[in-house]
C-alpha positions in Angstrom: -20.7 19.0 -28.4 -24.1 17.6 -29.3 -26.5 17.8 -26.4 -29.8 17.1 -28.1 -30.4 13.9 -26.1 -30.1 15.7 -22.7 -33.1 16.5 -20.6 -33.9 20.0 -19.7 -33.9 20.9 -16.0 -37.6 21.4 -15.4 -38.0 20.9 -11.7 -41.4 19.2 -12.3 -42.6 16.1 -10.4 -41.2 17.0 -6.9 -38.7 19.3 -5.3 -36.1 20.9 -7.5 -33.4 18.6 -6.0 -35.5 15.5 -6.5 -36.3 16.5 -10.1 -32.6 17.2 -10.8 -31.6 13.9 -9.4 -34.1 12.1 -11.6 -32.9 14.0 -14.6 -29.2 13.1 -13.8 -30.2 9.5 -13.3 -31.9 9.5 -16.7 -28.8 11.1 -18.3 -26.6 8.3 -16.8 -29.0 5.6 -18.0 -28.7 7.0 -21.5 -24.9 7.2 -21.2 -24.8 3.6 -20.0 -27.0 2.4 -22.9 -24.8 4.2 -25.4 -21.6 2.6 -24.0 -23.1 -0.9 -24.1 -24.5 -0.2 -27.6 -21.1 1.0 -28.9 -22.7 4.2 -30.0 -20.1 6.9 -29.6 -22.3 9.6 -31.0 -25.0 9.0 -28.4 -22.4 8.7 -25.7 -20.9 12.0 -26.7 -24.3 13.6 -26.5 -24.3 12.9 -22.7 -21.0 14.7 -22.1 -17.3 13.8 -22.1 -16.2 11.0 -24.4 -13.0 10.2 -22.4 -14.4 7.1 -20.7 -15.9 5.8 -24.0 -12.4 6.0 -25.7 -10.8 4.3 -22.7 -13.5 1.6 -22.4 -14.1 0.6 -26.0 -11.9 -2.5 -25.8 -13.4 -3.8 -22.5 -16.0 -6.6 -23.2 -19.0 -5.5 -21.1 -22.1 -7.5 -20.4 -23.7 -4.8 -18.2 -23.0 -1.2 -17.1 -25.3 1.0 -15.0 -25.2 3.8 -12.5 -27.4 4.4 -9.5 -27.3 8.0 -8.3 -27.0 8.1 -4.5 -26.5 11.9 -3.9 -26.6 15.1 -5.8 -24.9 18.4 -4.7 -25.4 21.7 -6.6 -22.2 23.6 -7.4 -21.6 27.1 -8.9 -21.0 25.5 -12.3 -23.5 22.6 -12.2 -23.5 19.7 -9.8 -21.6 16.8 -8.4 -23.2 13.3 -8.3 -22.3 10.3 -6.1 -23.2 7.1 -7.8 -22.8 3.3 -7.5 -21.5 1.9 -10.8 -22.3 -1.7 -11.4 -20.7 -3.6 -14.3 -20.0 -7.1 -15.5 -17.1 -8.2 -17.8 -18.7 -10.5 -20.4 -17.9 -14.1 -19.9 -16.0 -13.6 -16.6 -18.1 -11.9 -13.9 -21.0 -14.0 -12.5 -22.6 -10.9 -10.8 -22.2 -7.1 -11.2 -19.1 -5.5 -9.7 -20.0 -2.5 -7.5 -17.7 0.5 -7.4 -18.3 4.0 -6.1 -17.9 6.9 -8.5 -18.2 10.7 -8.3 -19.3 12.5 -11.5 -19.0 16.2 -12.2 -21.9 17.7 -14.2 -22.3 20.8 -16.2 -25.5 22.5 -17.4 -26.2 24.3 -20.6 -27.8 27.7 -20.8 -31.2 26.0 -21.5 -30.9 23.8 -18.4 -29.7 20.5 -19.8 -27.2 18.3 -17.8 -24.0 16.7 -19.2 -21.1 14.8 -17.7 -17.8 16.6 -17.5 -15.8 14.0 -15.5 -16.2 10.5 -14.0 -13.7 9.6 -11.3 -13.4 7.3 -8.2 -15.2 8.4 -5.1 -13.2 9.6 -2.2 -11.5 6.6 -0.6 -12.2 4.3 -3.5 -9.4 2.8 -5.7 -9.1 3.6 -9.3 -10.4 1.4 -12.1 -8.0 0.4 -14.9 -9.7 2.8 -17.3 -9.0 5.7 -15.0 -5.3 5.2 -15.9 -5.8 5.3 -19.7 -7.2 3.4 -22.7 -7.7 -0.3 -21.8 -6.2 -3.0 -24.1 -7.7 -6.5 -23.9 -6.1 -9.8 -24.8 -8.4 -12.8 -24.6 -6.9 -16.3 -24.0 -8.4 -19.7 -23.9 -9.0 -19.4 -20.1 -8.1 -15.8 -19.4 -8.7 -12.1 -20.1 -5.7 -9.8 -19.7 -6.5 -6.1 -19.4 -3.7 -3.5 -19.5 -2.8 0.1 -20.0 0.5 0.6 -21.8 2.9 -2.3 -22.3 0.3 -3.8 -24.7 2.9 -6.0 -26.5 3.5 -7.9 -23.3 -0.2 -8.7 -22.6 -0.3 -11.9 -24.8 2.6 -13.3 -22.7 0.5 -12.9 -19.5 -2.4 -14.6 -21.3 -0.3 -17.6 -22.2 0.9 -18.0 -18.6 -2.7 -17.6 -17.2 -3.9 -20.2 -19.8 -1.5 -22.7 -18.4 -2.3 -21.8 -14.8 -6.1 -22.4 -15.0 -5.9 -26.2 -16.0 -3.0 -26.7 -13.5 -5.2 -25.3 -10.7 -8.2 -27.4 -11.8 -6.1 -30.6 -11.8 -5.2 -30.1 -8.1 -8.3 -28.3 -6.7 -11.1 -29.6 -9.0 -13.3 -28.0 -11.6 -16.0 -26.5 -9.4 -15.1 -22.9 -10.2 -15.3 -20.6 -13.1 -12.1 -21.8 -14.7 -11.4 -18.3 -16.0 -9.2 -15.6 -14.7 -9.0 -11.8 -15.3 -5.5 -10.3 -15.0 -5.0 -6.5 -14.7 -1.6 -5.2 -15.8 -1.1 -1.5 -14.9 1.8 0.6 -16.2 3.7 0.7 -13.0 3.9 -0.1 -9.3 2.5 3.3 -8.6 -0.5 2.5 -10.8 -0.9 -0.8 -9.1 -1.2 0.9 -5.7 -3.8 3.3 -7.2 -5.9 0.3 -8.4 -5.8 -1.2 -4.9 -6.5 2.0 -3.1 -3.3 1.6 -1.0 0.2 3.1 -1.0 2.4 1.7 -3.7 5.2 1.1 -1.2 3.0 -1.7 0.3 3.4 -3.8 -2.8 7.1 -3.1 -3.6 8.7 -6.5 -4.3 5.2 -8.2 -4.5 4.8 -9.6 -8.1 1.0 -9.8 -8.0 -2.0 -9.9 -5.7 -5.5 -11.2 -6.1 -8.5 -9.3 -4.8 -12.2 -9.1 -5.1 -12.7 -6.5 -7.8 -9.8 -4.1 -7.5 -11.0 -0.8 -6.1 -14.4 -2.2 -5.5 -16.6 -2.7 -2.5 -15.7 -6.4 -2.1 -19.4 -7.2 -2.2 -19.4 -8.8 -5.6 -18.0 -12.3 -6.4 -15.4 -11.0 -8.9 -11.7 -11.6 -8.6 -8.9 -9.8 -10.3 -5.2 -10.7 -10.4 -3.4 -7.4 -10.2 0.2 -7.5 -11.5 3.1 -5.3 -10.3 4.9 -5.0 -13.7 8.1 -3.9 -12.1 8.5 -6.9 -9.7 7.1 -9.3 -12.2 9.5 -8.4 -14.9 12.4 -9.3 -12.5 11.3 -12.9 -12.3 12.5 -15.8 -14.4 10.2 -17.9 -16.6 9.4 -20.4 -13.8 8.9 -17.6 -11.3 6.4 -15.8 -13.6 4.4 -19.0 -14.0 4.5 -19.8 -10.3 3.1 -16.3 -9.5 0.2 -16.5 -11.9 -0.7 -20.1 -10.9 -0.5 -19.0 -7.2 -2.9 -16.1 -7.9 -5.2 -18.2 -10.0 -5.5 -20.6 -7.1 -6.8 -17.8 -5.0 -9.5 -17.2 -7.7 -10.4 -20.9 -7.7 -10.6 -21.3 -3.9 -12.3 -17.9 -3.2 -15.7 -19.5 -2.3 -14.0 -21.7 0.2 -11.7 -19.1 1.7 -13.4 -17.4 4.6 -12.6 -15.5 7.8 -11.9 -18.9 9.3 -9.0 -19.6 6.9 -5.6 -18.7 8.3 -3.2 -17.1 5.8 -0.6 -19.9 6.2 -3.2 -22.2 4.7 -4.6 -20.0 1.9 -1.1 -18.7 0.9 0.6 -22.0 1.5 -2.0 -23.9 -0.6 -1.6 -21.4 -3.5 2.1 -21.8 -3.4 1.8 -25.5 -3.2 -0.2 -25.6 -6.5 2.1 -22.9 -7.9 5.2 -25.0 -7.5 3.7 -28.3 -8.7 5.6 -29.6 -11.7 8.3 -27.0 -11.6 11.0 -29.3 -10.3 12.0 -26.9 -7.6 13.5 -28.5 -4.5 12.4 -27.3 -1.0 15.7 -25.5 -0.6 15.2 -23.7 -3.9 11.6 -22.8 -3.2 12.2 -21.8 0.4 15.6 -20.0 0.5 14.8 -17.7 3.4 13.5 -20.5 5.6 16.5 -22.7 4.6 18.8 -19.9 5.7 17.0 -19.6 9.0 17.2 -23.4 9.6 20.9 -23.5 8.8 21.5 -20.6 11.2 19.8 -22.4 14.0 16.6 -20.4 13.8 14.1 -23.0 12.7 10.5 -21.8 13.3 8.7 -22.9 16.4 5.2 -22.2 15.3 3.1 -21.9 12.1 3.1 -18.4 10.6 0.5 -16.0 12.0 -1.6 -13.7 9.8 0.5 -10.8 11.0 3.6 -12.4 9.5 2.0 -12.0 6.0 1.7 -8.2 6.2 3.2 -6.6 3.1 4.9 -4.1 5.3 6.7 -6.8 7.2 10.5 -7.4 6.9 11.0 -9.0 3.4 12.9 -12.0 4.8 10.2 -12.6 7.5 7.5 -12.3 4.9 9.2 -14.8 2.6 9.6 -17.2 5.6 5.9 -16.9 6.3 5.0 -17.9 2.7 7.6 -20.7 2.7 6.4 -22.1 6.0 2.8 -22.2 4.8 3.9 -23.9 1.6 5.8 -26.6 3.5 2.8 -27.2 5.7 0.6 -27.9 2.7 3.3 -29.8 0.9 3.7 -32.0 4.0 0.0 -32.9 4.1 -0.1 -33.7 0.4 3.0 -35.8 0.6 1.8 -37.8 3.6 -1.9 -37.9 3.1 -2.5 -37.1 -0.5 -3.8 -34.2 -2.7 -7.4 -35.0 -2.1 -7.0 -34.9 1.7 -5.3 -31.5 1.5 -8.1 -30.1 -0.5 -10.7 -31.5 1.9 -8.8 -29.9 4.8 -8.8 -26.5 3.1 -12.6 -26.8 2.4 -13.3 -28.0 6.0 -11.5 -25.0 7.5 -13.3 -22.5 5.3 -16.7 -24.0 6.1 -16.6 -22.5 9.5 -18.1 -19.1 10.2 -15.2 -17.8 12.3 -11.6 -18.5 13.0 -11.9 -19.8 16.5 -11.9 -23.6 16.4 -11.9 -23.9 12.6 -8.4 -25.3 12.1 -8.7 -27.4 15.2 -11.9 -29.0 14.1 -10.7 -29.6 10.5 -7.4 -31.1 11.8 -9.3 -33.6 13.9 -12.0 -34.5 11.4 -10.0 -34.5 8.2 -6.4 -35.2 9.2 -7.0 -37.0 12.4 -4.6 -34.9 14.5 -4.4 -32.0 16.9 -2.8 -28.6 16.5 0.0 -29.5 18.8 0.8 -32.7 16.9 0.5 -31.1 13.5 2.8 -28.3 14.5 5.4 -30.7 15.8 5.2 -32.8 12.7 5.6 -29.6 10.5 8.6 -28.4 12.5 10.3 -31.8 12.0 9.4 -31.7 8.3 10.9 -28.2 7.9 14.1 -29.3 9.5 14.3 -32.5 7.4 13.5 -30.8 4.1 15.7 -27.7 4.7 18.4 -28.8 7.1 
């Protein structure tokens, strides 16, 4: 291992801990510059080359660490750091994730990185799971580990999703989408920092940077390759268009937005142009209506929990979709979009839907719910 670029541990310019922290910061600055400069030799001079090998295909516009804590160990030190990075052409601002780096020290006192892993409680990043492969489409960037032959198929579907969303929602968004395709359901859960069982049967989710702090305006569509593979061609397209809608509407989706609206709107755009009838698109709700159990209220946020009963979860999505479909059918696409934006413009949930119903749709929650109930029975009965 070449360590000529590393700084000796001198302890000058402050306490020993402060000096060591400054030296480690400088080491990580050099490591970041080498990664961005595609200089594997210089990167190797700062320690382990594992991350370089795994990251070489990821198009990066920026990459930097900020050391937040340094703890001495018997073999060297452990550093806590905030990693900020931007994917070139897709991220408008740096994504912030927390990392823990193990550091060794040579006999002559120079630091080097031995490992770089997610901090405790933080989700993995895709490169933690292996070398990243990138496929760039006209409107998409698909990143995967393993299953690399299938990534171009995801890019083709995402490239169709982006203009479909823009036609319904408008063009006031990035009009690009980043899709992460891990190897398995287990790997998906690791990216999201949650038990994999929570996503069993869920084909994909959209989140502010997977595994990140949520403070940066970056969205990733994270695919469950096992559930996604079980879908037909139309289903696969609906899922990616649905998730792309979440990316497009993110700036207007706030704590005031109920899930029946955000998920229903994403499904509404997802199903546009597919030719699916209400009964085909809402099989669980259709079954409930036929059995005499038509819903009496709009779905609550709790109904959308991934740990809910699968049939109840499906009914929540289907009910939200029919509510948005009803507005578009009766009042038009533009009015539905205006309603969505009006709800999200509020700072909090209380009164948001009520105010938007009155100002944009000219109705009340009670009247809207009754109209929706009648629509559900008419469309699915």
